[in-house]
N, C-alpha and C positions, 0 to 999 in steps of 0.2 A: 574306558570312555563311557559316559552316561548314555542311556538309550535316548531315542528321539523325543519321546513323551516327556521324560525328565528334563531334557534340555529346553523344551517349549514351556514347561511349567516354570522353570527358573527365569526365563526371559519374560514371563507374564507377571512376575512380581513387581509391585510399584516402587520398590526400594532397591538399592544396590545389593546384589547377591552374587556369590560365586561358589563353585564346587571344586574342591581339591581332592585328587585321587590318592591311592596308596603309594604312588611314585612321587608324591609331593608336588605334582604339577596341577596348574589350574586347567581343568578340562571343560569347564562351562562357565560363562560369565554373561550377565545381562548388560543391556546398554547403559543403565544407570551406573553400574560398577565400572564399566569402561570409561565413562566420563569422569569418574572419581579417581581411578587408578591409572588410566592410560589405555590407549587402543591396543598396545602390543602385549597385553597381559596374558591373553589366551595361549595356553601351551607352555608357558614359562613356569619355572619353579616358583612356588608361592613366596619364597623368601625375597625375591627380587622386587616385585611391586609392593609387598607388605613388609616394610622395614622396621616397624615398631616392635620392640622385644616382647611386650606383653601379648600381642596378637600372635606373633610367631610361636611363642611358648604354648599358647592355648591350642593352636592348630596341631602342634607336635604332640601334645598330650592327648588330643582327641584321636589322632591317628594311631598312637601307640597303645593307649589304655582305654579308649572309648569314653573319655571323660569330657563332658560338655562344659562350657564356660561362657561368661559374658564379660567382655573387656572394652576398655575405652580406646578409641582410635582418633587421632587428631591429624588433620590435613592443613598445613599452613596455607594461607591465602594472601592476596595483595593487601587487603584491608583488615581482614579478621580470620581467625582460625575456623575451620569447619570440623565440628566434633560429632562423632558417631559412637553409639554403643553397638558393638558387634556381638551377635549371638553365634557362638561356635557350637555346631551340633554334629556329633559323630553319626554316620550312617553305616551301619554294620550289616553286610550281607553274608551269604554262605561262602562266597568265593572272593568277594571284594569288600573293601572298606573305603569310605570317603568322608569328607568333612564339608558340611554346608555352612557358609558364613553369610549372615544377613546383617546389613548395616542400617541401623536406625538413626536418623539425623536428630540429634538433641541440641543442636547449636542454639536454637531459639529458647529452649527451656533453660539452658545454662546461662544465657544472656539475661533472662528474666530473673533468675536466682541471683546473679551478680548485681543486677540493678537493685534488687530488694536488699541485699547486704549493704551495698553502697548507700542506699537511702537511709537505712537504719543507722549506719555509721555517721552519715552527715547530720541527721537530726540529733543524734546523741552529742556530736561535737558542737553543733550550733546552740544547744541548750546548756551544755556543760560550761561553756565560757561565761555567760551571764550569771549562771547559778553560782559558780565559783566566786565571781566578783561579789555577788550579793552576800554570800556566806562570810567572805572575808571582811566586808565592811560592817556587817552585823556584829562580828566578833570584835572589831576595832571599836565600834560605838559602845559596846558593853565594857570595854577596857580603857585603853589609853585615851580615847577621844570622848569619854563620857561627859566631861565637863568643859570640853573645848567647843564653844558655840560655832566658831568659824569652820572648824574641821567637820563638825556635825552637819552643817548646812551643805558643805561641799560634797560630803559622802552621800547625803540623802539625794542630792541632785543626780549623782552618778547612779545610785541605786534605782532611782526613778527611770533613768534612761535605759538601764539594763533590763528592768522589769518590762518596760515598754517594748524592748526588742524581743523578749520572750513572748509577749502578748501578740505582737505582729507575726511572729513565726507560727504560733499555734493557730492564729486566725487564717493565715495563708495555707497551712496544712489542712484545715477544715474545708476551706474553699476548694483546694485541689481535690480532696477526697469526694466532695459533693459533685464537682464537675465530672470526675471520672465515673461516678456512679450513674450519672445521667447521660453519659456521652452517646449512648446508642439511641436515645430518645430525641428526635429532632424537634425543636420548638416550632409551633405553628401560629402562635398568637401574633396579630399585626402590631408592629411597634413603629412609632415615628422616630427615626434615627436622629433627626436634627434636634428634637426636644431632649432626647437622651444625652446627646453630646453637649448641648448647652447646659444641662443640669450638672453633668460631670465636670465641665470646665468651671462652672460657678463654684463648686465645692473646692476646686483646686486653686482658686484665685488667691487666697491668703498665702499658700505655699509659693506660688509664682511671684507674688509681691516680695516675699521674704528673700527670694533668690534674685530679685531684680530682673525677672523674666516677663516679657509681654506675650500673652496668649493671643494668637491670631486665628480666628475661625472663618473658614470659607465653605459655604454650603450652596453655592449657586445652582449646581445641577444635581443635587442629591435627590434620590427617590423619596416620596412622601411616606412610604410604608415598606417594611420588610418583615417576614416571619422570624421572630426572634424572642429570646428571653430578655426582657428589658433590663433586669438586674445584671445579667451576665454581660450584655452589651455595654452597660455602664462600667462594669469592672474592666473590660478590655480597654475602653477609652481612658479610664482612670489609671490603670497600670502603665500604659504606654506613655501617657502625657506626664505622669509623675516621674517616670524615668527620664523623659526628655528635659524636664525642669531641673532635676537633680544633676544630671550628667551632661547637659547640653551647654553648660557654661553660663556664668552670671552675665546679665545685661545683654543677652542674646535672645531673639524671639523664638518661640515655638509655634509652628503652624499646624493646625488640625484642619484637614481638607476633606470634605465629603463630596463624592461625585458618583456618577452612574457610568458603568463600563460594561460593554457586551463582550463576553468571552465565549469560549467553546461550550462552557456549561450553561450559557444563557446570560440574561441581564443580571448584573451584580451591583450591590452597594460597595463602593471602594472608599476606605478610610485611610488616609495617610497622616501619620504623625511625624513631623519633620523638625529636627533640631539642627543647630549650626555649631555643634560642639567639636571636640577633637577627632571624632570618628573612631571606628573600631577596625582593627587589623583583620584582613581577610581570613586568616586562619582561625579566628574566633567565631566567625559568623555561623558556621554549621552547628556549633555546640551551644549557642546562646539560649536555646529553649530547653536545655537539659536542666533537671532539678539541681539546684545549688551550684550551677556553673557560673563563675564570675570571671570577668576579664581582669579586674583588680579587686581581690577579695577584701583587702583592708579598706580601700576607699568605699566599697559597697556597704560594709558594716558601719563605717563612720557615718554614712548618709542614711542609715536605717534600713538598708535593703536586706531581704531574707534569702535572695537567690531563687525564689519561686515565682516571681511575678510573670516572667515570660513563659514559663511552663504552664501556668494557669491560662494565659492568653491562648497558647497553642491548643489546649484541650477544649476551651470554649469555642474557638474557631472550628475545630474538628466536629464538635457537637452540632454546629450550625451548617455543616457540610461546606465550609468555606475554605479559604486559603490564607496562609500567613507568610509574609515575605519580609526579609530584612536586607536593606542595601546600605552600604556605608563606605566612605572613603576618608582616609586619614587627612586631617586638616580641613575637611569640608563638611563634616557632620553625618548624620544618619537619618534614614527614612524607614519607618516601620509601617508596613502596609497590610491591611486585612481586607478580605473580600467576603461579603455575605450574600448568598443568593437571594434574589427578589422573590422567587417562587418556591 
């Protein structure tokens, strides 16, 4: 058994840790490790709570040969795995030997790495498709369609559309990068939200007319000023309203409503963008702000979407210390709500 001081030292560590003695039993364990492995671990053979072969082998080698190691340990969870890197350190005394196992939580780090890999893969995929189309049409125009005027015009139209798609993707990637770089700097300049929204809707009027959509603006109780980045506030309105126009259904109105609401955080500017479209199934709502997540990928690409619009909105709202909420019901439409603090 470890002495009292060693036991207190172990329990004072801020991460899960346990001590295995020469009899292969867990002789000391702190509260964090008990929460991870179970309350009944103390005094048991280490093989019972520690079931993963790599960790078992590392502890056995440390007890037998005094060889340290660092191994990965995964605990399944209801929603996601909890991943630790375990440092296995032999403790060799004159009469006794033991092994100290310290668990370092690397779940967040691995999630960030996975997000980075997914992001690179998604960007590569989104660019590869239009690039492949462009290269194919260029080759065709140089060959079989060189003297075919009708085919040439048709291919050039498609090439223009695909180039525009790449341009929108690069534009949104730059916007996302810029917003993330500034996310910790809260804007303080006073901005008139009504003027910004009116300007955004004016620029979207041709798109709305092309889709047969009427834009309805309600600003009766809107605050006169909020601390904000005017360009980013306009981008929020533009992204949300453009989505509502494209996916809310032809000949159906889109309402943009500005109001003032007092929440626990204080007085807030509330902006609702409401469409009367098909609605979005509940299982999709938590993931809509993920980069490149689409409910219907083919339809989104057909309408010129990049899959980044709502991610940009989320980061802009976070920068302003606000809140972003999405409510939707199948057959009734969707409401996208953002809150911006007045102070």
